[in-house]
DRENDO-1510 file (C-alpha; in Angstrom, 1 decimal, always signed):
<recs>
REC; n; res; u; v; w
REC; 1; VAL; +83.4; +101.1; +110.1 .
REC; 2; LEU; +82.8; +99.8; +106.6 .
REC; 3; ALA; +82.4; +103.2; +105.1 .
REC; 4; THR; +85.3; +104.3; +106.6 .
REC; 5; ALA; +87.5; +101.5; +105.4 .
REC; 6; LEU; +86.1; +102.2; +102.1 .
REC; 7; PHE; +86.7; +105.9; +102.3 .
REC; 8; ALA; +90.3; +105.0; +102.9 .
REC; 9; PHE; +90.7; +102.5; +100.3 .
REC; 10; GLY; +89.4; +105.1; +98.0 .
REC; 11; LEU; +92.3; +107.6; +99.2 .
REC; 12; GLY; +94.9; +105.0; +97.8 .
REC; 13; GLN; +93.3; +104.4; +94.4 .
REC; 14; GLU; +94.9; +105.8; +91.6 .
REC; 15; SER; +92.9; +106.6; +88.4 .
REC; 16; GLU; +94.0; +107.9; +84.9 .
REC; 17; VAL; +92.9; +111.2; +85.4 .
REC; 18; SER; +94.1; +112.1; +89.1 .
REC; 19; THR; +95.4; +110.5; +92.2 .
REC; 20; PRO; +93.6; +111.8; +95.6 .
REC; 21; VAL; +96.8; +111.7; +97.5 .
REC; 22; PRO; +99.9; +112.1; +95.3 .
REC; 23; LEU; +103.1; +111.0; +96.4 .
REC; 24; GLY; +104.8; +114.6; +95.3 .
REC; 25; PHE; +108.4; +113.3; +94.3 .
REC; 26; SER; +107.3; +110.3; +92.0 .
REC; 27; PRO; +104.1; +108.9; +90.2 .
REC; 28; GLY; +101.5; +107.2; +92.1 .
REC; 29; SER; +99.8; +107.4; +95.5 .
REC; 30; ALA; +101.0; +108.1; +98.7 .
REC; 31; PHE; +99.1; +105.3; +100.2 .
REC; 32; GLN; +98.6; +101.7; +99.3 .
REC; 33; PRO; +94.8; +101.3; +99.5 .
REC; 34; GLU; +94.9; +97.6; +101.0 .
REC; 35; LEU; +97.3; +98.8; +104.0 .
REC; 36; LEU; +95.0; +101.6; +104.6 .
REC; 37; VAL; +92.2; +99.6; +105.1 .
REC; 38; ILE; +93.9; +97.4; +107.7 .
REC; 39; LEU; +95.1; +100.4; +109.5 .
REC; 40; THR; +91.6; +101.8; +109.8 .
REC; 41; GLY; +90.7; +98.3; +111.3 .
REC; 42; SER; +93.6; +98.5; +113.7 .
REC; 43; PHE; +92.8; +101.9; +114.9 .
REC; 44; PHE; +89.2; +101.4; +115.5 .
REC; 45; ALA; +90.0; +98.3; +117.6 .
REC; 46; ALA; +92.8; +100.4; +119.4 .
REC; 47; PHE; +90.3; +103.3; +120.2 .
REC; 48; CYS; +87.0; +101.5; +120.7 .
REC; 49; GLU; +85.5; +100.2; +124.0 .
REC; 50; PRO; +85.9; +96.3; +124.6 .
REC; 51; HIS; +82.2; +95.7; +124.6 .
REC; 52; VAL; +81.6; +97.7; +121.6 .
REC; 53; LEU; +84.8; +95.9; +119.7 .
REC; 54; HIS; +83.4; +92.7; +120.7 .
REC; 55; ASP; +79.9; +93.3; +119.4 .
REC; 56; VAL; +81.4; +94.8; +115.9 .
REC; 57; GLU; +83.3; +91.7; +115.7 .
REC; 58; LYS; +80.3; +89.6; +116.0 .
REC; 59; ILE; +78.7; +91.4; +113.2 .
REC; 60; LEU; +81.5; +91.9; +111.0 .
REC; 61; GLY; +83.1; +88.4; +111.6 .
REC; 62; GLY; +81.7; +86.7; +108.6 .
REC; 63; VAL; +82.3; +90.0; +106.3 .
REC; 64; TRP; +85.9; +89.8; +107.3 .
REC; 65; ILE; +86.4; +86.1; +106.5 .
REC; 66; PHE; +85.7; +87.0; +103.0 .
REC; 67; GLY; +87.3; +90.6; +103.1 .
REC; 68; GLN; +90.9; +88.9; +104.2 .
REC; 69; LEU; +90.7; +86.7; +101.2 .
REC; 70; VAL; +90.3; +89.5; +98.9 .
REC; 71; LEU; +92.7; +92.0; +100.6 .
REC; 72; PHE; +95.5; +89.8; +101.1 .
REC; 73; THR; +95.2; +88.6; +97.7 .
REC; 74; MET; +95.1; +92.1; +96.4 .
REC; 75; LEU; +98.1; +93.0; +98.5 .
REC; 76; GLY; +100.1; +89.6; +97.7 .
REC; 77; SER; +99.6; +90.5; +93.8 .
REC; 78; LYS; +101.4; +93.6; +94.0 .
REC; 79; THR; +104.4; +91.8; +95.6 .
REC; 80; SER; +107.2; +91.5; +93.0 .
REC; 81; LEU; +110.4; +89.1; +93.1 .
REC; 82; ASP; +112.5; +91.5; +90.6 .
REC; 83; LEU; +114.1; +92.9; +93.8 .
REC; 84; PHE; +116.2; +89.8; +94.6 .
REC; 85; GLY; +118.3; +90.6; +91.5 .
REC; 86; LYS; +119.4; +93.7; +93.6 .
REC; 87; VAL; +120.4; +92.0; +96.7 .
REC; 88; THR; +124.2; +92.3; +96.1 .
REC; 89; SER; +124.2; +96.0; +96.0 .
REC; 90; VAL; +121.7; +96.2; +99.1 .
REC; 91; LEU; +123.1; +93.6; +101.5 .
REC; 92; PRO; +126.4; +95.4; +102.3 .
REC; 93; MET; +124.4; +98.3; +103.5 .
REC; 94; MET; +122.1; +96.2; +105.7 .
REC; 95; VAL; +125.1; +94.5; +107.3 .
REC; 96; VAL; +126.7; +98.0; +108.2 .
REC; 97; GLY; +123.5; +99.0; +109.5 .
REC; 98; LEU; +122.8; +95.9; +111.4 .
REC; 99; THR; +126.5; +96.0; +112.7 .
REC; 100; ALA; +126.3; +99.7; +113.7 .
REC; 101; ARG; +123.0; +98.8; +115.5 .
REC; 102; PHE; +124.4; +96.5; +117.6 .
REC; 103; LEU; +127.4; +98.1; +118.9 .
</recs>
């Protein structure tokens, strides 16, 4: 499980030379590495037997406590508040979309 999660993290990594899975229409990776690790764990939990999941949780519980601190800190550090300046141009589209959804 850990090796698969590290592989998923590597798919989203960018380097100066190349990107393993490029976005195509814009520079950068198509995946965010932190979110790929979360998805790997979620898919594993969804598809394995309950007793296997319980055993894995017992073994990896301590690692996950440390891992989630690092993982969510890395994810949060990529958050930018610069987008709130664009709220006046985006809010009308959001209101129209929300109104159309409820009609």
